[in-house]
Every structure is written in structure tokens, then in C-alpha cells.
C-alpha positions as CSV (number, residue, x, y, z in Angstrom):
1,X,-58.9,13.7,39.6
2,X,-62.1,15.6,40.3
3,X,-64.7,14.6,38.2
4,X,-65.4,17.6,35.7
5,X,-68.9,18.3,36.5
6,X,-72.0,19.1,33.4
7,X,-74.6,21.3,33.2
8,X,-77.9,19.4,33.4
9,X,-80.5,22.3,32.8
10,X,-80.7,26.1,32.9
11,X,-79.6,28.8,32.9
12,X,-82.6,30.5,34.1
13,X,-82.5,34.2,34.4
14,X,-84.5,35.0,37.6
15,X,-85.2,38.0,39.6
16,X,-83.6,40.9,38.1
17,X,-83.6,44.6,38.8
18,X,-81.5,47.6,37.9
19,X,-78.3,46.6,39.2
20,X,-78.8,42.6,39.8
21,X,-79.6,39.7,38.7
22,X,-79.9,35.9,39.9
23,X,-78.9,33.1,37.3
24,X,-80.1,29.6,38.5
25,X,-78.7,26.3,37.4
26,X,-78.9,22.5,37.8
27,X,-75.7,20.7,37.4
28,X,-74.1,16.9,37.3
29,X,-72.3,16.8,41.0
30,X,-70.9,18.9,43.7
31,X,-69.4,22.2,42.4
32,X,-68.6,25.8,42.4
33,X,-71.0,27.9,39.7
34,X,-69.4,31.1,38.2
35,X,-71.7,33.1,36.2
36,X,-69.7,36.4,34.4
37,X,-71.3,39.2,32.7
38,X,-68.8,41.4,31.5
39,X,-66.9,43.1,34.0
40,X,-69.0,41.4,36.5
41,X,-68.8,38.2,38.3
42,X,-70.2,36.0,41.2
43,X,-69.6,32.3,42.5
44,X,-72.0,30.1,44.5
45,X,-71.5,26.2,45.8
46,X,-74.2,24.0,44.8
47,X,-76.1,22.5,47.1
48,X,-78.0,18.9,47.1
49,X,-81.8,17.9,47.3
50,X,-82.3,14.2,46.9
51,X,-79.2,13.5,45.0
52,X,-79.2,16.7,42.6
53,X,-77.0,19.7,42.6
54,X,-78.4,23.1,42.3
55,X,-77.2,26.6,42.6
56,X,-78.1,30.2,42.3
57,X,-75.9,32.7,41.4
58,X,-76.4,36.4,42.6
59,X,-75.0,39.0,40.2
60,X,-74.5,42.7,41.9
61,X,-73.2,46.2,40.9
62,X,-74.5,45.7,37.2
63,X,-75.3,48.7,35.0
64,X,-79.0,49.9,34.8
65,X,-80.8,49.5,31.5
66,X,-77.5,47.1,30.1
67,X,-77.6,43.9,28.1
68,X,-74.8,42.0,28.6
69,X,-73.9,38.4,27.6
70,X,-73.0,35.9,30.2
71,X,-71.5,32.8,30.9
72,X,-71.6,30.0,33.4
73,X,-68.5,27.9,34.1
74,X,-68.1,25.1,36.7
75,X,-65.6,24.0,38.9
76,X,-65.6,20.9,40.8
77,X,-63.9,20.9,44.4
78,X,-59.9,21.1,43.9
79,X,-60.5,21.1,40.0
80,X,-60.2,24.1,37.4
81,X,-63.2,26.3,35.8
82,X,-64.5,25.0,32.4
83,X,-67.3,27.1,30.7
84,X,-70.3,25.0,30.3
85,X,-72.6,27.7,29.0
86,X,-73.1,29.2,26.0
87,X,-72.5,26.0,24.4
88,X,-69.3,25.9,22.4
89,X,-71.2,25.7,18.9
90,X,-74.2,27.8,18.3
91,X,-77.8,26.2,18.3
92,X,-80.2,26.4,15.4
93,X,-84.1,25.7,15.5
94,X,-85.0,25.9,12.1
95,X,-83.4,28.5,10.4
96,X,-83.2,30.5,13.5
97,X,-79.4,30.9,15.3
98,X,-80.1,31.1,18.8
99,X,-78.1,34.0,20.1
100,X,-76.2,34.5,23.5
101,X,-78.1,34.8,26.4
102,X,-77.8,37.9,27.8
103,X,-78.9,39.5,31.4
104,X,-81.0,42.6,31.0
105,X,-81.2,45.0,33.8
106,X,-84.2,47.7,34.1
107,X,-83.7,51.0,32.7
108,X,-84.4,53.7,35.6
109,X,-88.0,55.7,34.0
110,X,-88.5,52.7,31.4
111,X,-92.0,51.7,30.8
112,X,-92.5,48.1,32.0
113,X,-93.3,45.0,29.4
114,X,-94.3,42.0,30.9
115,X,-95.4,38.6,28.8
116,X,-97.6,36.4,30.9
117,X,-99.7,33.1,30.4
118,X,-100.3,29.8,32.0
119,X,-100.9,26.0,31.6
120,X,-97.7,24.6,28.9
121,X,-97.5,20.6,28.7
122,X,-94.3,19.3,27.7
123,X,-94.5,17.2,24.6
124,X,-92.2,17.2,21.5
125,X,-92.2,20.0,19.1
126,X,-93.5,17.4,16.2
127,X,-96.2,17.1,13.7
128,X,-97.9,14.5,16.4
129,X,-97.1,16.8,19.4
130,X,-98.6,19.7,17.7
131,X,-101.5,17.6,16.3
132,X,-102.3,16.4,19.8
133,X,-101.2,19.9,22.2
134,X,-101.0,22.2,19.7
135,X,-98.1,25.1,18.9
136,X,-96.5,25.5,21.9
137,X,-97.0,29.3,22.1
138,X,-93.6,30.1,24.4
139,X,-91.8,28.5,22.0
140,X,-93.0,30.8,18.9
141,X,-92.5,33.7,21.1
142,X,-88.8,32.4,21.8
143,X,-87.8,31.9,17.9
144,X,-89.5,35.3,17.3
145,X,-87.7,37.2,19.7
146,X,-83.9,35.2,18.6
147,X,-84.5,35.7,14.8
148,X,-85.1,39.9,15.1
149,X,-82.7,41.2,18.1
150,X,-83.8,44.2,17.4
151,X,-87.5,44.3,18.7
152,X,-88.0,45.1,22.1
153,X,-88.0,42.4,24.9
154,X,-90.3,42.4,27.6
155,X,-88.8,43.1,30.9
156,X,-90.2,39.8,32.9
157,X,-92.0,36.7,31.8
158,X,-94.7,35.8,34.4
159,X,-96.0,32.2,34.4
160,X,-98.8,31.9,36.2
161,X,-98.9,28.2,37.0
162,X,-98.9,24.4,35.6
163,X,-95.1,24.7,34.7
164,X,-95.7,21.0,34.8
165,X,-97.9,18.5,34.9
166,X,-97.8,16.4,37.5
167,X,-101.1,14.3,37.1
168,X,-101.4,14.5,33.5
169,X,-97.8,12.8,32.2
170,X,-96.8,12.3,28.9
171,X,-95.5,9.3,26.8
172,X,-91.5,10.4,27.8
173,X,-92.9,11.4,31.5
174,X,-94.6,7.9,31.9
175,X,-91.4,5.9,30.1
176,X,-89.3,7.5,32.7
177,X,-91.6,6.5,35.3
178,X,-92.0,2.9,34.3
179,X,-88.4,2.7,34.5
180,X,-88.4,3.2,37.9
181,X,-91.7,1.5,39.0
182,X,-94.7,-0.1,38.1
183,X,-97.2,1.8,36.4
184,X,-100.0,-0.6,38.1
185,X,-99.1,0.7,41.4
186,X,-100.2,4.0,43.3
187,X,-99.8,6.5,42.4
188,X,-99.9,5.1,38.6
189,X,-98.8,7.4,36.0
190,X,-98.6,10.2,38.3
191,X,-95.7,11.5,39.7
192,X,-94.4,10.0,43.2
193,X,-91.3,11.5,44.4
194,X,-88.5,14.3,44.2
195,X,-86.8,12.3,41.5
196,X,-89.9,12.2,39.1
197,X,-90.5,15.5,39.7
198,X,-86.9,16.9,38.8
199,X,-87.4,14.8,35.5
200,X,-90.4,16.6,34.8
201,X,-88.8,19.9,34.7
202,X,-86.3,18.4,32.8
203,X,-88.6,17.5,29.8
204,X,-90.5,21.4,30.8
205,X,-87.2,23.2,30.3
206,X,-84.8,21.6,28.4
207,X,-85.8,22.2,24.6
208,X,-83.1,24.4,22.9
209,X,-85.5,27.3,21.9
210,X,-87.7,27.4,25.6
211,X,-84.1,26.9,27.3
212,X,-82.9,30.2,25.6
213,X,-85.7,32.1,26.4
214,X,-85.6,30.9,30.0
215,X,-81.7,32.4,30.0
216,X,-82.2,35.4,28.6
217,X,-86.0,36.8,29.8
218,X,-85.8,37.4,33.8
219,X,-88.7,35.2,35.0
220,X,-91.3,35.3,37.7
221,X,-93.2,31.9,38.7
222,X,-96.5,30.6,40.8
223,X,-97.9,27.0,40.9
224,X,-101.9,26.0,40.0
225,X,-103.0,22.8,40.9
226,X,-101.5,20.8,38.3
227,X,-97.9,21.3,39.6
228,X,-99.4,19.4,42.3
229,X,-102.6,17.6,41.4
230,X,-105.8,18.6,39.7
231,X,-108.3,20.6,42.0
232,X,-105.1,20.9,44.6
233,X,-106.8,21.8,47.9
234,X,-110.5,22.7,46.4
235,X,-112.3,21.2,50.0
236,X,-111.4,19.8,53.2
237,X,-113.2,17.0,51.7
238,X,-111.0,16.7,48.8
239,X,-108.0,17.0,51.3
240,X,-109.4,14.4,53.5
241,X,-109.7,12.1,50.6
242,X,-106.0,12.9,49.5
243,X,-104.5,12.2,52.7
244,X,-106.2,8.7,53.4
245,X,-104.4,7.6,50.4
246,X,-101.1,5.4,50.6
247,X,-99.1,8.2,47.9
248,X,-100.7,11.8,48.4
249,X,-98.0,12.3,51.3
250,X,-94.9,11.8,49.1
251,X,-96.6,13.5,46.5
252,X,-97.3,16.7,48.2
253,X,-93.7,16.4,49.8
254,X,-92.1,16.1,46.4
255,X,-94.0,18.9,44.7
256,X,-93.7,21.9,47.6
257,X,-90.0,20.8,47.8
258,X,-89.1,20.7,44.1
259,X,-91.3,24.1,43.9
260,X,-89.2,25.7,46.2
261,X,-85.8,24.7,44.1
262,X,-87.0,25.2,40.6
263,X,-89.5,27.8,40.8
264,X,-90.0,29.6,44.2
265,X,-86.2,30.3,45.1
266,X,-85.8,32.2,41.7
267,X,-88.6,34.7,42.5
268,X,-87.2,36.2,45.4
269,X,-84.6,39.7,45.7
270,X,-81.3,39.5,46.8
271,X,-82.9,40.9,50.3
272,X,-85.8,38.2,50.3
273,X,-83.7,35.4,49.8
274,X,-81.4,36.7,53.0
275,X,-84.7,36.8,54.8
276,X,-85.5,33.0,53.9
277,X,-85.5,30.2,56.3
278,X,-83.7,27.9,54.1
279,X,-81.8,30.1,52.3
280,X,-80.3,31.2,55.6
281,X,-78.6,27.9,55.7
282,X,-77.2,28.2,52.2
283,X,-75.6,31.6,52.6
284,X,-73.4,31.2,54.9
285,X,-72.1,27.3,54.1
286,X,-68.6,26.9,53.8
287,X,-67.8,23.2,54.5
288,X,-65.4,21.0,52.6
289,X,-68.6,18.9,52.1
290,X,-71.7,20.2,49.8
291,X,-74.8,21.4,52.2
292,X,-77.9,18.6,51.6
293,X,-81.1,20.4,52.0
294,X,-83.4,16.8,51.3
295,X,-84.4,16.4,55.2
296,X,-84.8,20.6,55.5
297,X,-87.0,21.2,52.2
298,X,-89.2,18.1,53.3
299,X,-89.4,19.2,56.8
300,X,-90.6,22.7,55.2
301,X,-92.8,21.0,52.6
302,X,-94.7,18.9,55.3
303,X,-94.9,21.6,57.6
304,X,-96.1,24.1,55.2
305,X,-98.9,21.5,53.9
306,X,-101.0,21.3,57.2
307,X,-99.7,25.3,58.5
308,X,-99.9,27.4,55.3
309,X,-99.6,30.3,57.4
310,X,-95.8,29.7,58.7
311,X,-94.4,30.3,54.9
312,X,-95.5,32.5,51.9
313,X,-95.1,31.8,48.3
314,X,-96.5,35.0,47.3
315,X,-94.0,37.7,46.0
316,X,-94.2,41.1,45.0
317,X,-91.9,43.6,43.4
318,X,-91.5,47.0,41.9
319,X,-91.1,48.1,37.7
320,X,-90.3,51.0,37.2
321,X,-93.4,53.1,38.6
322,X,-95.6,49.9,38.7
323,X,-95.9,47.0,40.7
324,X,-96.4,43.2,40.4
325,X,-98.1,41.4,43.6
326,X,-98.3,37.4,42.6
327,X,-100.5,35.7,44.9
328,X,-100.4,31.8,46.0
329,X,-104.1,30.8,45.4
330,X,-103.4,27.3,46.2
331,X,-101.2,26.6,48.7
332,X,-102.5,29.5,51.3
333,X,-105.9,28.0,51.3
334,X,-107.9,27.6,54.8
335,X,-110.1,24.8,54.0
336,X,-111.8,24.5,57.6
337,X,-115.6,24.6,56.5
338,X,-116.2,27.3,59.0
339,X,-113.2,29.5,58.0
340,X,-112.9,28.7,54.4
341,X,-110.5,31.6,52.8
342,X,-108.5,31.4,49.6
343,X,-105.8,33.2,51.6
344,X,-104.8,32.5,54.9
345,X,-104.7,35.2,57.9
346,X,-100.7,36.0,57.7
347,X,-101.4,35.9,53.3
348,X,-104.1,38.3,53.5
349,X,-102.7,40.6,55.4
350,X,-99.5,40.7,53.5
351,X,-101.8,41.1,50.5
352,X,-103.4,43.8,52.1
353,X,-99.9,45.8,52.7
354,X,-98.7,45.6,49.1
355,X,-102.4,46.7,47.5
356,X,-101.4,50.2,47.4
357,X,-101.8,53.1,45.3
358,X,-98.8,55.6,44.3
359,X,-98.0,53.6,41.3
360,X,-98.9,54.6,37.6
361,X,-100.4,50.3,36.9
362,X,-100.9,47.8,39.5
363,X,-100.6,44.4,38.2
364,X,-101.8,41.2,40.3
365,X,-100.9,38.1,39.3
366,X,-103.5,35.0,40.4
367,X,-103.1,31.8,38.4
368,X,-107.3,31.5,38.9
369,X,-109.0,34.5,37.3
370,X,-110.3,36.8,39.7
371,X,-113.3,37.9,37.7
372,X,-114.5,35.0,35.9
373,X,-117.6,35.3,33.4
374,X,-120.1,36.9,35.7
375,X,-122.7,33.8,35.4
376,X,-119.7,31.1,36.2
377,X,-118.7,33.5,39.3
378,X,-122.5,33.2,40.2
379,X,-122.6,29.7,40.0
380,X,-119.1,28.9,42.0
381,X,-120.9,31.3,44.6
382,X,-123.7,29.1,44.8
383,X,-121.9,26.1,44.7
384,X,-120.1,27.2,48.2
385,X,-123.3,27.8,49.7
386,X,-124.7,24.2,48.6
387,X,-121.7,22.7,49.9
388,X,-121.7,24.5,53.1
389,X,-125.3,23.3,53.9
390,X,-127.6,26.3,52.6
391,X,-130.1,23.7,51.4
392,X,-129.3,20.8,54.0
393,X,-126.8,18.1,54.6
394,X,-128.0,15.9,52.0
395,X,-128.1,18.6,49.2
396,X,-124.4,20.0,50.6
397,X,-123.0,16.4,50.1
398,X,-124.2,17.1,46.4
399,X,-122.7,20.5,46.2
400,X,-119.5,19.3,47.5
401,X,-119.7,16.4,44.7
402,X,-120.4,19.1,42.2
403,X,-117.7,21.2,43.3
404,X,-115.1,18.8,42.7
405,X,-116.8,17.3,39.7
406,X,-116.9,20.4,37.8
407,X,-114.0,22.5,39.1
408,X,-116.4,25.1,41.5
409,X,-112.8,26.3,43.4
410,X,-112.0,29.9,41.8
411,X,-112.3,33.0,43.8
412,X,-115.9,32.9,43.4
413,X,-115.8,29.6,45.6
414,X,-114.2,31.5,48.5
415,X,-116.8,34.6,48.9
416,X,-115.4,35.8,51.9
417,X,-111.9,36.0,50.5
418,X,-113.3,37.3,47.0
419,X,-115.5,40.0,48.8
420,X,-112.1,41.2,51.2
421,X,-109.8,41.2,48.2
422,X,-112.6,42.8,46.1
423,X,-112.7,45.7,48.7
424,X,-109.1,45.9,49.1
425,X,-109.0,46.6,45.4
426,X,-112.3,49.5,45.2
427,X,-110.1,51.3,48.4
428,X,-107.1,51.4,45.9
429,X,-109.1,52.2,42.8
430,X,-111.3,55.2,44.5
431,X,-108.3,56.7,46.1
432,X,-108.5,55.3,49.8
433,X,-104.9,54.1,49.9
434,X,-103.1,56.8,47.6
435,X,-103.3,57.9,44.4
436,X,-105.2,55.6,42.4
437,X,-103.2,53.7,39.7
438,X,-104.2,54.1,36.1
439,X,-105.1,50.7,36.0
440,X,-105.4,47.7,38.1
441,X,-104.9,44.4,36.1
442,X,-105.3,40.9,37.4
443,X,-103.2,38.6,35.4
444,X,-104.6,35.1,35.1
445,X,-104.8,31.5,33.5
446,X,-106.0,28.3,34.7
447,X,-109.3,28.3,32.1
448,X,-107.6,27.0,29.2
449,X,-109.3,30.1,26.9
450,X,-108.6,33.7,27.0
451,X,-110.7,37.0,27.6
452,X,-110.8,40.6,28.9
453,X,-113.1,41.6,31.0
454,X,-113.5,45.5,33.0
455,X,-115.3,46.2,36.3
456,X,-118.1,48.8,35.2
457,X,-119.3,49.9,38.3
458,X,-119.7,49.0,42.1
459,X,-123.0,47.1,44.0
460,X,-125.9,50.0,43.5
461,X,-125.4,50.8,47.3
462,X,-121.7,51.7,47.3
463,X,-121.3,55.6,46.0
464,X,-117.6,55.4,45.9
465,X,-116.2,56.3,42.3
466,X,-113.7,54.2,40.8
467,X,-110.7,56.3,39.4
468,X,-108.4,53.3,38.0
469,X,-109.8,51.0,35.4
470,X,-109.9,48.0,36.9
471,X,-109.3,44.4,34.7
472,X,-109.1,41.2,34.2
473,X,-106.5,39.9,31.6
474,X,-106.6,36.0,30.8
475,X,-104.0,34.4,28.9
476,X,-104.3,30.4,29.1
477,X,-103.4,27.8,27.4
478,X,-99.7,28.6,27.1
479,X,-99.9,24.9,25.3
480,X,-102.6,22.7,26.4
481,X,-105.7,24.0,24.3
482,X,-108.9,22.4,25.0
483,X,-110.3,19.9,22.4
484,X,-112.9,21.6,20.0
485,X,-115.8,19.9,21.1
486,X,-115.2,21.3,24.7
487,X,-114.7,25.0,23.2
488,X,-118.1,25.3,22.4
489,X,-119.1,24.2,25.5
490,X,-117.4,26.2,27.5
491,X,-118.0,29.5,25.7
492,X,-121.9,28.6,26.0
493,X,-122.0,27.2,29.4
494,X,-119.5,30.3,30.3
495,X,-121.0,33.1,28.4
496,X,-124.3,32.2,28.1
497,X,-126.5,29.8,29.9
498,X,-124.4,30.1,33.0
499,X,-125.5,33.9,33.1
500,X,-129.1,32.9,33.8
501,X,-128.4,30.3,35.9
502,X,-126.2,31.7,38.3
503,X,-128.4,34.9,38.5
504,X,-131.0,32.5,39.9
505,X,-128.5,30.3,41.7
506,X,-127.5,33.3,44.0
507,X,-131.2,34.6,44.7
508,X,-132.2,31.0,45.4
509,X,-129.2,30.5,48.6
510,X,-129.8,33.9,49.6
511,X,-126.1,34.8,48.3
512,X,-125.2,38.4,48.6
513,X,-124.7,40.0,45.2
514,X,-121.2,41.1,44.5
515,X,-119.0,44.4,45.0
516,X,-118.2,44.7,41.7
517,X,-120.2,44.6,38.4
518,X,-117.8,44.0,35.2
519,X,-118.4,42.8,31.8
520,X,-116.7,41.2,28.8
521,X,-114.4,43.2,26.8
522,X,-113.0,40.6,24.3
523,X,-112.7,36.8,23.9
524,X,-113.2,34.0,24.3
525,X,-110.7,32.6,22.5
526,X,-108.8,29.2,22.4
527,X,-105.8,29.8,20.9
528,X,-102.4,28.5,22.5
529,X,-101.5,32.0,23.8
530,X,-98.7,34.0,25.5
531,X,-99.7,37.4,26.3
532,X,-97.7,40.6,26.5
533,X,-98.6,44.0,28.6
534,X,-97.1,46.8,28.3
535,X,-97.2,50.1,29.7
536,X,-97.6,53.2,27.0
537,X,-97.8,57.0,27.9
538,X,-101.5,56.9,27.3
539,X,-102.1,53.0,29.2
540,X,-101.3,49.8,28.3
541,X,-101.1,48.3,24.7
542,X,-102.0,44.6,25.1
543,X,-101.5,41.8,22.8
544,X,-102.4,37.7,22.8
545,X,-99.8,36.1,20.5
546,X,-100.1,32.1,18.8
547,X,-97.5,30.0,17.0
548,X,-98.1,29.2,13.3
549,X,-96.0,26.2,11.8
550,X,-95.9,25.7,8.2
551,X,-93.4,22.9,6.4
552,X,-90.8,22.8,9.6
553,X,-93.4,21.6,12.7
554,X,-90.4,22.7,14.9
555,X,-90.4,26.2,13.6
556,X,-93.0,28.3,14.3
557,X,-93.9,31.7,13.9
558,X,-95.5,34.5,16.0
559,X,-98.7,35.6,15.1
560,X,-100.8,38.2,17.3
561,X,-104.5,36.8,17.8
562,X,-106.1,39.6,19.6
563,X,-104.5,43.4,20.2
564,X,-106.6,45.8,22.8
565,X,-105.5,49.2,23.6
566,X,-106.5,50.6,26.9
567,X,-106.2,54.1,27.3
568,X,-106.2,54.9,31.2
């Protein structure tokens, strides 16, 4: 008798368009997965990675602008199919019963609505978890959606890094690690291999409310440093130090291989999946045995860690008159001090092709804010110059220590890349690359506070006119707030002291002033948040929302903490 397969994780609704959608699952065993949405159904055989089993099922021929409940069924080889989703018994969180998972296709001509944010730890949603990490804003968002399904939902959830923390593990994750190996040996309480990554994603995505949200909202994802390790690819010195350890090779291979499975694959459209070097092995597989991608993905991870230009994690998509471009600002870095860059040449050329006009709004997702508070941006530029020897070798060593110690590794610390991308944006906004969008919005996270900044003018010698509003929208964290004492320090350093120090520093190191000038419109605020950007007839409507709890710590309600109406 064939073993009856079970659902381990998911379903996750991933890339969705007018007439197609992708559903991702992890299951316990080799099987055929069938997804049915109304009259449309499709199936896929699982593939294996390090003893785990996954499938991505592509639905095609869906009706545009429809909302359709769907089911997931599993059948072991030679066995009968049985339905595993939705659960047999309705699931409730507090007083909210979670409705059926649905596929929502894009409606032609409808203004898009995006939810976005970054930095989410996976701790229990009880009083202790809320006290330590605050209320999970994504969970509050999910329960608000489930409580009133008549409200408009986002068309896409954009998760901008640090979905999982491989280096700062929770008690539940440490218990799992301790069940497999000693915590007294490298890499101690940090993740070591694919098995531990698989468990970390299970903790991150299995909470009932968030599981329902991810099964219902299409999602786009990109990694940041904590998905692998804090300060990942800060500099060549950082990488040399990591590669000298006994455990780093296993970490980076597991981190990138698991990222392909859990996050990257679902970002891709059907055409992009068909062109992907790994997925091309999955599609035609018709053998009696399940395809095992363990060696293939481990090999891919080893290669792209050393040769990032050979694979692209960034992705882009059209959204009913607007465009979303999501940039990999971690794995694509060039760390050679003589050619230091945020993006390698292939990645930069791809981005250059994506940043064009003739769209209503251009959204650029990058985990790291492109426009930090100006003073911090100056300090990062100074730190790069110092580490690169602007004041000699001895000060260069001090600069490298400061770069790693205080996280001077954002776009401002990669000045050549910052200037190149800024020039692309200026060309789009000034009409040199087609009709200028109404707005060009950088969507970012990482910094554990939220804010809105806007470009006010170009450098004094540049007489071009910006015809698009250029904005930086930051939402961080979803659930991982700064301690209160650090909030004050961050606010003072970012928006006070850093301004004067930054200006003085770049002059002393002869760093060129930035090609753009920008100022803060709103912020900072430090709540756990999930943000929403909705295209309107007049521009953009933006809001950031947090979760509040009453008597039941597991049933938060959603509260807006900031609203911004941008007319463009």
C-alpha cells in the first residue's frame, strides 16, 4: 500500500497574473500534487532536496479579475488522491474564523495595491513573545483581512528581506538544533545545514493566521543579510574571515539552496521558470523515481556564491500599468576593493533594462534603503573611502573595523553603484527613458524603523528637471523592534548628529557630493509595521499599520500608525 502523503508547509500563493498563478507546497513524501481552482486544475510531481519534498503547481487559463477558492490534493505514486487543503475543520484565531484560501487574478485596468515590509522573527504569539518581539504586524494584517473579506485586499505582498533569521535563533529553533548536534560546537546556535533551514521556514510560515495569509495573497520575496548571516557580503575582508571558518561553506550553500526552494522559485513567472536552469530539469522529469535536486542546488549555491554574475536572483513584473523591480542587493555584490560594487556587471545591466518610463508608477524593491537619512548616507560614503585607504593603510584598517562594527554597508557604502543607479533614476524621472512615471518609489526595510523621504532636487551642476516624484518608502520591522533605548540613539544619530558629521566627513575624505538631494517627509517611527501602497487616480495612498492586543495576546487588531497621500 502506498504511504498516504501529508502537507508539511503551505500552500503559498506565489506569482499570480491575469490568467495564471503558482501554488507552492512542502509535503511529507514523494507524491503528485493537484491544485484545483474552480474549473481550472493542474498537477505536478514533487522534487526532493536533502530528504524534503516540494512542488510548485502552475495554474493557467484562469479568468482575469476573479477570486476563486482552491483546493490542494496529494496522491502517492500508485495511490488515490486525497484533499489536504483547506483543512477539514475550519480554523479560528480568537474570534476570527479563517476563510477559504483563494486565487485572486489581476483585473485589467485596476489600480494595483502592494503590501510590503521586512524583518520578521518567528517567536510564539503569546504574552512572552509579544513582550520580547512585539505584536506580529503581518499576523494582525491577516486577521484584519479574514475578519472582513469585503475590504479590498493587496494584489501582492512584497517581503523585502530577513524572512528568517539564520544567525539570531529563537528558543524553539535552538531546541531543534540541540536535538541534532551540540550547541557548544561551530556554528553554535546558528544554522548549519539545509535541514535546519527547513525547520526555520517551518517555524516562520506555519502559524495559522500567517499561513492563511500566504496561501491567499500572492507574494514576492528577496533575501537580506539575516537570511544568511548579519553583514553578509559587507566587504572582501568580511568574506575572507567567514571563509576561513570551518562552518561557513555549509552555511552559505544551505542558505542559498534553501532560498531557491522556499523563496526564489515562486517569484518567477511561467516564462521565467521555463528559462531557469534548475527548473528546466524539473519540468520534463517523467521517471518512475522522484527527481532529487540536492546535488544540483548545492552546486548552484557553491557556484553563485563565488561567481554571482552567473545567476540572477532579482526579478521584475508588470502590475496593470505600473512596474515592480526587486533587486538582489546582497548576493550580487562585487567585493574586490579595486572594483567594489553593490551589483555585478550583469545585474547592473539587467537593472538598466528594467528602469524605464512609460509606466504609471515605478516601484523598486531593495532590502536596503537606497536613500538613507542624508547624514548617514554621507557617513557610509566616508566609511567606504576610509576603508579603501583615503587616509592611509592604518586608518584603512580602522575604517574596515568601523564598516563591519556599525553596519556601514548600505547603498551609500557602495558609492559607484549608488551613483550609477541614481543616474538611471534621474534619466527615468526626467523623461530620457520614455514618458516619466508619476512616481518612482524605492520600497525597502532593514533599518528597524520606518520613514518616507523624497528627492527635492539634483546636484547644483545638473540642470535636468525631474518630472517624477522620487521617494524612499521604508517599512521595517514586521516583527523585530529595536529596544527602546536604541530607538532614541537611532533617531539622534540618523536624523541629528549624523547630518553635521556626515557633511564634514565626506569633505575631509574628498568624497563627491551625491547626485540627488532628498529630505524626510515623515518619520521615523519604530512600531512593528506592514505598509501598503495603493495607486489612486491622483497618485499614491500609503499607510503603515501595526497590531494591538487586548485580553487575548494571540488575536491582535490592526491600527494605522501613519498615512501619507502623495499626489503626482
